[in-house]
C-alpha positions as CSV (number, residue, x, y, z in Angstrom):
1,M,0.0,0.0,0.1
2,T,2.8,2.4,0.9
3,D,4.7,1.5,-2.6
4,S,1.4,2.3,-4.3
5,S,0.9,5.7,-2.7
6,T,4.4,6.8,-3.1
7,A,4.1,5.8,-7.0
8,S,0.8,7.7,-7.4
9,A,2.1,10.9,-5.6
10,S,5.1,10.8,-7.9
11,R,3.0,10.1,-10.9
12,A,1.1,13.2,-9.8
13,E,4.2,15.3,-9.3
14,N,5.2,14.6,-12.9
15,V,1.8,15.5,-14.2
16,P,2.5,18.9,-16.0
17,A,0.5,21.9,-14.9
18,G,-2.2,22.7,-17.3
19,P,-4.7,25.7,-17.5
20,S,-6.6,24.4,-14.3
21,A,-3.7,24.2,-12.4
22,A,-2.6,27.8,-13.4
23,S,-6.2,29.1,-12.9
24,S,-6.2,27.6,-9.5
25,K,-3.3,30.0,-8.4
26,I,-5.3,33.0,-9.1
27,E,-7.2,34.3,-5.9
28,S,-10.7,35.8,-6.3
29,P,-11.3,39.0,-4.5
30,V,-14.4,37.3,-2.8
31,S,-12.4,34.4,-1.3
32,K,-9.8,36.7,-0.5
33,T,-11.9,38.7,1.7
34,V,-13.9,36.0,3.1
35,F,-10.9,33.7,4.0
36,R,-9.2,36.6,5.7
37,S,-11.7,37.6,8.0
38,F,-11.5,36.8,11.9
39,Y,-14.4,34.5,11.8
40,S,-13.0,32.6,8.8
41,K,-9.8,32.4,10.3
42,L,-11.3,31.1,13.5
43,A,-13.5,28.4,11.2
44,M,-10.7,27.1,9.6
45,A,-8.5,26.5,12.8
46,L,-11.5,24.9,14.2
47,I,-12.0,22.6,11.3
48,G,-8.5,21.7,11.1
49,S,-8.4,21.1,14.9
50,F,-11.4,18.9,14.7
51,I,-10.0,16.9,12.0
52,A,-6.7,16.7,13.4
53,I,-8.4,15.6,16.9
54,G,-10.6,13.0,15.0
55,I,-7.5,11.3,13.3
56,L,-5.6,11.4,16.6
57,L,-8.8,10.0,18.4
58,V,-9.2,7.2,16.1
59,I,-5.5,6.4,16.1
60,F,-5.6,6.4,19.9
61,I,-8.5,4.6,20.3
62,N,-7.6,2.0,17.8
63,Q,-4.2,1.6,19.4
64,L,-5.6,1.6,23.1
65,S,-8.0,-1.2,21.9
66,Q,-5.0,-3.3,20.4
67,N,-3.2,-2.8,23.5
68,Y,-6.1,-3.5,25.8
69,Q,-7.0,-6.8,23.8
70,S,-3.2,-7.8,23.8
71,E,-3.2,-7.3,27.3
72,V,-6.3,-9.4,27.9
73,E,-5.0,-11.9,25.6
74,Q,-1.6,-12.3,27.1
75,K,-3.0,-12.6,30.7
76,L,-5.3,-15.3,29.6
77,H,-2.4,-17.2,28.2
78,L,0.2,-16.1,30.7
79,D,0.9,-19.6,31.7
80,L,0.3,-21.4,28.5
81,A,4.2,-22.2,27.8
82,N,4.8,-23.4,31.4
83,H,1.7,-26.1,31.0
84,L,2.9,-27.2,27.6
85,V,6.4,-27.8,28.8
86,Y,5.1,-29.4,32.1
87,D,2.8,-31.7,30.1
88,N,4.8,-32.4,27.0
89,P,7.3,-35.5,27.6
90,Q,9.6,-34.2,24.5
91,M,10.4,-31.0,26.7
92,N,9.9,-32.0,30.3
93,G,13.3,-33.0,31.9
94,G,15.4,-31.0,29.5
95,E,15.6,-33.9,27.0
96,I,14.6,-32.4,23.6
97,D,13.5,-34.4,20.8
98,H,13.4,-32.1,17.8
99,S,11.7,-34.3,15.2
100,S,8.8,-35.4,17.4
101,L,8.7,-32.0,18.8
102,K,7.9,-30.5,15.2
103,D,5.3,-33.0,15.0
104,T,3.8,-31.9,18.2
105,F,3.9,-28.0,17.2
106,H,2.1,-29.1,14.1
107,T,-0.9,-30.7,16.1
108,M,-1.1,-28.0,18.5
109,M,-1.3,-25.5,15.6
110,I,-4.0,-27.6,14.3
111,L,-5.7,-27.5,17.5
112,G,-5.1,-23.8,18.2
113,P,-4.7,-22.1,14.9
114,S,-4.0,-18.5,16.4
115,F,-1.1,-19.6,18.1
116,E,2.7,-20.3,16.8
117,F,5.1,-22.6,18.5
118,Y,9.0,-22.1,18.5
119,L,11.6,-23.7,20.2
120,L,14.6,-21.4,21.1
121,S,18.1,-22.2,22.1
122,P,19.4,-20.5,25.4
123,E,20.9,-17.5,23.0
124,G,17.7,-17.3,21.4
125,E,18.4,-18.7,18.3
126,I,15.1,-20.3,16.3
127,I,15.7,-24.1,16.6
128,T,12.3,-25.8,15.9
129,Y,9.1,-24.9,14.4
130,D,6.3,-26.1,12.1
131,A,5.8,-23.7,9.0
132,E,6.3,-23.8,5.4
133,P,9.8,-23.1,4.1
134,G,10.2,-19.4,3.9
135,K,7.6,-18.4,6.3
136,V,9.9,-17.8,9.1
137,K,12.1,-14.8,8.4
138,R,14.2,-14.3,11.5
139,E,17.1,-16.6,12.9
140,Y,17.1,-15.1,16.4
141,I,14.7,-13.9,18.9
142,D,15.7,-10.8,21.1
143,L,16.1,-12.2,24.8
144,A,15.2,-9.0,26.6
145,P,11.5,-9.2,26.3
146,I,11.6,-12.6,27.1
147,R,13.5,-12.2,30.1
148,A,11.2,-9.2,31.1
149,F,8.1,-11.7,30.7
150,L,9.9,-14.5,33.0
151,D,11.0,-12.0,35.6
152,K,7.6,-9.9,35.6
153,S,9.5,-6.6,35.6
154,E,7.3,-5.1,33.3
155,N,3.6,-4.3,32.9
156,L,1.9,-6.4,30.3
157,P,1.4,-6.6,27.2
158,I,5.2,-7.2,26.7
159,W,5.8,-7.3,22.9
160,G,8.4,-9.7,21.3
161,D,9.9,-10.5,18.0
162,D,7.7,-11.9,15.5
163,P,9.7,-14.6,13.5
164,R,7.6,-14.3,10.5
165,N,8.3,-10.6,10.0
166,Q,11.4,-8.5,10.6
167,G,9.6,-5.5,11.6
168,R,6.6,-6.5,13.9
169,K,6.3,-7.2,17.3
170,K,3.6,-9.4,18.9
171,I,2.5,-10.8,22.2
172,F,3.9,-14.0,23.5
173,S,3.8,-16.7,26.3
174,V,7.2,-18.3,27.0
175,A,8.7,-20.9,29.5
176,E,12.4,-22.1,30.0
177,I,13.1,-25.7,29.1
178,K,15.4,-26.8,31.9
179,N,17.6,-29.8,33.0
180,E,20.3,-30.4,35.7
181,Q,22.9,-28.6,33.6
182,G,20.4,-25.3,33.6
183,V,18.3,-23.9,30.9
184,Q,18.5,-25.8,27.7
185,G,16.2,-23.4,25.8
186,Y,12.6,-21.7,25.6
187,L,9.3,-22.8,24.5
188,Y,8.5,-19.5,22.5
189,I,4.6,-19.0,21.7
190,I,3.3,-16.2,19.7
191,I,-0.4,-15.3,20.5
192,G,-2.3,-14.6,17.5
193,G,-0.4,-15.6,14.2
194,E,-0.9,-14.9,10.8
195,L,-4.4,-16.7,10.9
196,Y,-5.4,-14.5,13.6
197,D,-4.2,-11.5,12.1
198,G,-6.0,-12.2,8.9
199,V,-9.4,-12.6,11.0
200,V,-8.7,-9.2,12.8
201,D,-8.0,-7.4,9.3
202,L,-11.4,-8.8,8.5
203,M,-13.5,-7.7,11.6
204,Q,-11.9,-4.3,11.0
205,N,-13.3,-4.1,7.9
206,S,-16.8,-5.3,8.9
207,H,-20.2,-3.7,9.1
208,I,-20.0,-3.0,12.9
209,A,-16.7,-1.4,12.5
210,T,-17.9,0.8,10.0
211,I,-20.6,1.7,11.7
212,G,-18.8,2.8,14.6
213,L,-16.3,4.7,12.5
214,W,-19.5,6.8,11.0
215,L,-20.7,7.3,14.6
216,V,-17.4,8.6,15.8
217,S,-17.3,10.9,12.4
218,A,-20.9,12.1,13.0
219,A,-20.1,13.1,16.7
220,I,-17.2,15.1,15.7
221,L,-18.9,16.6,13.0
222,F,-21.8,17.8,15.0
223,S,-19.2,18.9,17.7
224,M,-17.7,21.1,15.0
225,L,-20.8,22.4,13.7
226,V,-22.0,23.5,17.2
227,T,-18.6,25.0,17.9
228,L,-18.8,26.9,14.7
229,L,-22.2,28.4,15.6
230,L,-20.8,29.4,19.1
231,F,-17.9,30.9,17.6
232,G,-20.2,32.9,14.9
233,F,-22.4,34.2,17.9
234,L,-19.4,35.1,20.0
235,T,-17.7,36.8,17.3
236,R,-20.8,38.7,16.0
237,P,-20.1,41.7,17.9
238,L,-16.8,42.1,16.7
239,R,-18.2,41.7,13.1
240,K,-20.6,44.4,13.7
241,L,-17.9,46.7,15.5
242,S,-15.5,46.2,12.5
243,Q,-18.3,47.1,10.0
244,E,-19.1,50.3,12.1
245,M,-15.3,51.0,12.0
246,Q,-14.8,50.6,8.3
247,L,-17.8,52.8,7.8
248,F,-16.2,55.5,10.1
249,S,-13.1,55.1,8.2
250,K,-14.8,55.5,4.8
251,E,-17.2,58.4,5.6
252,G,-15.3,59.9,8.2
253,F,-16.7,63.2,10.2
254,E,-19.4,63.7,7.5
255,P,-23.1,64.0,8.7
256,H,-23.8,60.3,7.5
257,G,-20.8,59.0,9.7
258,P,-21.0,57.1,12.9
259,S,-22.7,60.0,14.5
260,S,-25.4,60.4,12.2
261,T,-29.0,59.5,13.1
262,T,-29.6,58.5,9.5
263,Q,-27.2,55.5,9.7
264,P,-28.5,52.5,11.9
265,L,-26.2,51.8,14.7
266,A,-25.5,49.1,17.3
267,R,-26.5,49.5,20.8
268,W,-23.5,49.0,23.1
269,N,-23.9,48.9,26.7
270,A,-20.7,50.7,28.4
271,N,-21.7,49.2,31.6
272,S,-21.5,45.7,30.3
273,S,-19.1,42.9,31.7
274,D,-18.4,41.9,27.9
275,E,-15.4,43.6,26.8
276,V,-16.5,43.8,23.2
277,E,-19.5,45.9,24.4
278,R,-17.4,48.2,26.3
279,L,-15.0,48.5,23.4
280,G,-18.0,49.4,20.9
281,A,-19.5,51.9,23.6
282,T,-16.0,53.3,23.8
283,F,-15.6,53.7,20.1
284,H,-19.1,55.4,19.5
285,Q,-18.3,57.6,22.3
286,M,-14.7,58.7,20.9
287,A,-16.5,58.8,17.3
288,N,-19.2,61.3,18.6
289,T,-16.3,63.3,20.2
290,L,-14.2,63.5,17.2
291,S,-17.2,64.2,14.9
292,D,-18.4,67.1,17.6
293,Q,-14.8,68.2,17.6
294,Y,-14.6,68.4,13.7
295,E,-17.5,70.4,13.7
296,K,-16.3,73.0,16.2
297,I,-13.2,72.9,14.2
298,K,-15.2,73.8,11.1
299,T,-17.2,76.3,12.7
300,T,-14.0,77.9,14.1
301,D,-12.5,77.8,10.9
302,Q,-15.3,79.4,9.0
303,V,-15.6,82.0,11.8
304,R,-11.7,82.5,11.4
305,R,-12.1,82.9,7.6
306,E,-15.1,85.5,8.1
307,L,-13.1,87.2,10.6
308,I,-10.2,87.7,8.5
309,S,-12.4,88.9,5.4
310,Y,-14.0,91.4,7.8
311,V,-10.9,92.7,9.4
312,S,-9.2,92.8,6.0
313,H,-11.9,94.9,4.8
314,D,-12.1,96.9,7.8
315,L,-8.3,97.7,7.8
316,R,-8.2,98.2,4.1
317,T,-10.7,100.9,4.1
318,P,-9.0,103.2,6.9
319,L,-5.7,102.3,5.6
320,A,-6.5,103.3,1.9
321,S,-8.1,106.5,3.5
322,L,-5.0,107.3,5.5
323,Q,-2.7,106.7,2.9
324,G,-4.9,108.6,0.2
325,Y,-5.0,111.9,2.5
326,L,-1.1,111.6,3.3
327,E,-0.6,111.4,-0.4
328,T,-2.7,114.2,-1.2
329,W,-1.0,116.4,1.8
330,Q,2.6,115.2,0.6
331,L,2.0,116.3,-3.1
332,N,0.1,119.4,-2.5
333,H,1.1,120.8,1.0
334,E,3.0,123.6,-0.4
335,S,-0.1,125.2,-2.2
336,L,-2.6,124.2,0.3
337,T,-4.1,126.5,2.5
338,P,-3.6,126.1,6.4
339,K,-7.3,125.1,6.7
340,D,-6.8,122.7,3.9
341,A,-3.8,121.1,5.2
342,K,-5.3,120.6,8.7
343,F,-8.3,119.1,7.3
344,L,-6.3,116.5,5.4
345,I,-4.2,115.7,8.8
346,D,-7.2,115.4,10.8
347,V,-8.8,113.0,8.4
348,A,-5.7,110.9,8.4
349,E,-5.3,111.0,12.4
350,K,-9.1,109.6,12.3
351,N,-8.1,107.0,10.2
352,A,-5.0,105.9,11.9
353,K,-7.0,105.9,15.2
354,Q,-9.4,103.8,13.6
355,V,-6.9,101.1,12.7
356,S,-5.2,101.5,15.9
357,R,-8.5,100.4,17.7
358,L,-9.3,97.8,15.5
359,V,-6.0,96.2,16.0
360,E,-6.1,96.8,19.7
361,Q,-9.6,95.1,19.8
362,L,-8.4,92.2,17.7
363,F,-5.3,91.5,20.1
364,E,-7.5,91.7,23.1
365,L,-10.3,89.4,21.8
366,A,-7.4,86.9,20.9
367,H,-6.0,87.3,24.3
368,L,-9.5,86.7,26.1
369,D,-9.8,83.5,23.6
370,S,-6.7,82.2,24.8
371,N,-8.3,80.8,28.1
372,T,-4.9,81.9,29.9
373,I,-6.4,84.8,31.8
374,E,-6.6,84.9,35.7
375,L,-8.5,87.8,36.8
376,E,-7.3,89.5,39.8
377,K,-10.6,91.1,41.7
378,E,-10.6,93.7,44.0
379,P,-13.3,96.2,45.6
380,V,-14.4,98.5,43.0
381,P,-16.7,101.6,43.6
382,I,-18.7,100.8,40.4
383,A,-20.5,104.3,40.2
384,E,-17.1,106.0,40.1
385,I,-16.2,103.7,37.0
386,A,-19.7,104.7,35.5
387,Y,-18.9,108.5,35.6
388,D,-15.3,108.2,34.5
389,V,-16.6,106.3,31.3
390,F,-19.0,108.9,30.8
391,Q,-16.4,111.6,31.1
392,K,-14.2,109.9,28.2
393,M,-17.6,109.5,26.1
394,T,-18.8,113.3,26.6
395,L,-17.3,114.6,23.8
396,D,-18.6,111.9,21.4
397,A,-22.1,112.1,23.1
398,N,-22.2,116.1,22.6
399,N,-21.5,115.9,19.0
400,K,-24.3,113.6,18.4
401,G,-26.6,115.4,20.9
402,V,-27.1,112.7,23.3
403,E,-27.3,112.9,26.8
404,L,-25.6,110.9,29.8
405,Y,-27.0,109.7,32.8
406,V,-25.8,107.5,35.8
407,E,-28.7,106.5,38.3
408,V,-27.4,104.6,41.5
409,E,-29.3,104.0,44.7
410,D,-26.0,103.9,46.6
411,A,-22.9,105.8,45.4
412,S,-20.7,103.9,47.8
413,L,-21.6,100.4,46.3
414,K,-18.6,98.3,45.5
415,V,-18.3,94.9,43.3
416,M,-15.7,92.4,43.3
417,A,-14.1,93.1,39.8
418,N,-11.0,93.8,37.8
419,I,-11.2,97.5,37.4
420,E,-9.5,97.6,34.1
421,R,-11.6,94.9,32.7
422,L,-15.0,96.5,34.0
423,E,-14.0,100.0,32.5
424,R,-13.6,98.1,29.5
425,V,-17.1,96.6,29.5
426,F,-18.9,100.2,30.3
427,T,-16.8,101.7,27.5
428,N,-17.7,98.9,24.9
429,L,-21.5,99.2,26.1
430,V,-21.6,103.0,26.3
431,D,-19.8,103.5,23.2
432,N,-22.2,101.2,21.3
433,A,-25.2,103.0,22.6
434,I,-23.9,106.2,21.5
435,R,-23.3,104.9,17.9
436,H,-26.8,103.8,17.6
437,C,-28.7,107.0,19.1
438,Q,-29.9,110.2,17.4
439,E,-29.8,113.6,18.6
440,G,-32.2,114.1,21.6
441,D,-31.7,110.4,22.6
442,S,-30.2,109.4,25.8
443,V,-28.0,106.7,27.5
444,T,-28.4,105.7,31.1
445,I,-26.3,103.5,33.3
446,E,-28.6,102.0,36.1
447,I,-26.7,100.4,39.2
448,D,-28.6,98.0,41.6
449,A,-32.0,98.9,40.1
450,K,-35.2,97.6,39.1
451,P,-35.7,96.8,35.4
452,H,-37.3,99.8,33.6
453,N,-40.3,99.3,31.4
454,A,-38.8,101.3,28.6
455,C,-35.8,99.2,28.3
456,A,-37.0,95.5,28.5
457,L,-39.7,93.7,26.3
458,Q,-39.9,90.9,28.8
459,E,-39.7,90.8,32.8
460,V,-36.2,91.0,34.4
461,Q,-35.5,89.2,37.4
462,A,-34.5,91.1,40.7
463,P,-31.1,91.1,41.7
464,K,-30.2,87.8,43.9
465,S,-28.7,88.5,47.3
466,G,-25.1,89.4,47.2
467,R,-25.7,90.3,43.4
468,V,-25.4,93.8,41.9
469,L,-27.5,94.5,38.7
470,I,-26.2,96.7,36.1
471,N,-28.5,98.2,33.1
472,V,-26.9,100.1,30.2
473,K,-29.7,101.5,28.3
474,D,-30.5,103.9,25.5
475,T,-33.4,105.3,23.5
476,G,-31.8,104.8,20.2
477,V,-33.0,102.9,17.2
478,G,-33.1,99.6,18.7
479,I,-31.8,96.2,17.4
480,P,-34.1,94.1,15.1
481,K,-35.6,90.9,16.8
482,D,-33.7,88.3,14.3
483,D,-30.2,89.8,15.3
484,L,-30.6,89.7,19.1
485,E,-29.2,86.4,19.2
486,F,-26.0,87.0,17.1
487,I,-24.9,90.4,18.1
488,F,-22.5,88.8,20.9
489,D,-20.8,86.8,17.9
490,T,-17.3,87.8,16.7
491,H,-17.5,90.6,14.1
492,Y,-21.2,90.3,13.9
493,R,-22.9,93.8,13.0
494,A,-26.5,94.3,13.0
495,T,-28.7,96.1,10.7
496,N,-29.7,98.7,13.2
497,S,-27.4,101.7,12.2
498,V,-28.5,105.2,12.0
499,A,-29.2,106.0,8.8
500,G,-28.4,102.5,7.3
501,K,-24.9,103.2,7.9
502,R,-22.7,100.6,9.4
503,S,-20.2,101.6,12.1
504,G,-17.9,100.0,14.2
505,S,-15.9,96.7,13.9
506,G,-18.3,94.3,15.4
507,L,-15.9,93.2,18.1
508,G,-16.9,95.4,21.0
509,L,-19.7,93.3,22.1
510,A,-17.9,89.8,21.5
511,I,-15.0,91.2,24.1
512,T,-17.7,92.4,26.8
513,R,-19.2,88.9,26.8
514,R,-15.9,87.3,27.2
515,V,-14.8,89.9,30.1
516,L,-18.2,89.1,31.8
517,D,-17.5,85.4,31.3
518,L,-14.4,85.9,33.1
519,H,-16.2,87.5,36.0
520,G,-18.8,84.7,36.3
521,S,-21.4,86.9,34.7
522,Q,-23.7,86.5,31.6
523,I,-25.1,89.5,29.7
524,T,-28.4,89.7,28.3
525,V,-30.3,92.4,25.8
526,E,-33.8,93.3,25.5
527,S,-34.5,95.6,22.6
528,E,-37.4,96.8,20.5
529,L,-37.0,99.0,17.3
530,G,-37.6,102.7,17.8
531,K,-37.8,102.5,21.4
532,G,-34.1,101.5,22.6
533,T,-31.9,98.9,23.9
534,C,-30.9,97.4,27.4
535,F,-27.9,95.5,28.2
536,N,-28.0,94.1,31.9
537,F,-25.6,92.0,33.9
538,C,-24.9,91.1,37.5
539,L,-21.6,91.3,39.5
540,E,-20.8,90.0,42.8
541,K,-21.4,92.6,45.8
542,Y,-18.5,93.5,48.0
543,R,-19.4,92.8,51.6
544,M,-16.7,94.3,54.3
545,S,-15.8,91.3,56.7
546,T,-17.0,92.2,60.2
């Protein structure tokens, strides 16, 4: 059988590779994907393991069965050789008649066809046997297993040389043939000769053995299918997570990515004891966080672009005007009258101040957005701050015919604030109010006052205990309702300018809100077109320790 198998393998190796052999090397994309997945690798490993286990199990059971059968057979015939030596006059007493002994062996083999009888010399040489010429392949038998059998130094079964096969071992029974001089030889009996081997081979190919083999194969196949289903169930969350990761990798931070409500998502339990469940929940949290951060970055980038666009426009206009008036003065200063020359210089100075103010606001806003500011608060007399700001704004207010008022219930009232930043808040709010007023309008700062009907469209709560309410209101043009939620955005300018003209950089209110955020306060606004606007916020009241 071995030779024929080797020959077949040799012929198979010598067959030239045809088109089918070449095409078999081409791996299709489907098979490439299927057989590289985690589940397919597990399935292939499982199938291979079950096949190997099945083969090893069959070999082990077969070997175990043979060993058990040999052990039983050898135990049953353990003293067979001793009985034959004792009962046989040709061997009892140490006198051996080889010719008559050969006939005796022949008779015994007829009565017991599964046994083979051999007479061995003290050195293990085969002396007498009953077999056809050429059947016996050995001249000597190894005496080591014989001594182990006689000394009972090893557990059964003990395997000895098969005289009829150079490479095979068989169970045996053996007895010493002794006389007064000592051991004259051995009676060596093979238990299960060639006839017995033929019967065993026949039984192995029997219907019962085939059924047993099929039952074992079916049990292994059933176990393998159950395990595959179990693996499929256990790896299902991993496959879902892999699909979601691939989808996230493909679609990224777009609206239809993992954080989108239009895409069906698996439900992952972050508190589960299952590691895959927690991994899926963590991935979703990470994906949602990344998507949110991406949206914020997009929004920030858009705002930055718009800010750069606005700032470049706002800088370009006063710079162009500044450059134009200075060039005009430079070219014509010798022929200009002092009045005309002063007008050109004044306009240039005005534009230079506008550029300086815009640059200063940009730097201030960038500083406030850096989140590195730590305010040092101190008791501040808030009424004095209001009067100081009005004093700086008096010239602009008088030029427009706008009246300025401060209403305070307690002039000695102090708040916990940073004096420089608080002055900036009042300056921005008052400057914004004056710019949106016309002749005859007024701007009022109310400190620790109840809300006034003229400044609010909705009721404002009274100041909390330990807080001071500040209102900065005007009777100007008011702010359109649609613009109210945007006026604190960076560089947003509402459509409420006097006579349809837009003024200012749109940064003042954004700076004001950030400064008040640092003070732990929120600024709110109420306005009505044609009636005026009121900004209000609260600050912590200073209380002297007793």
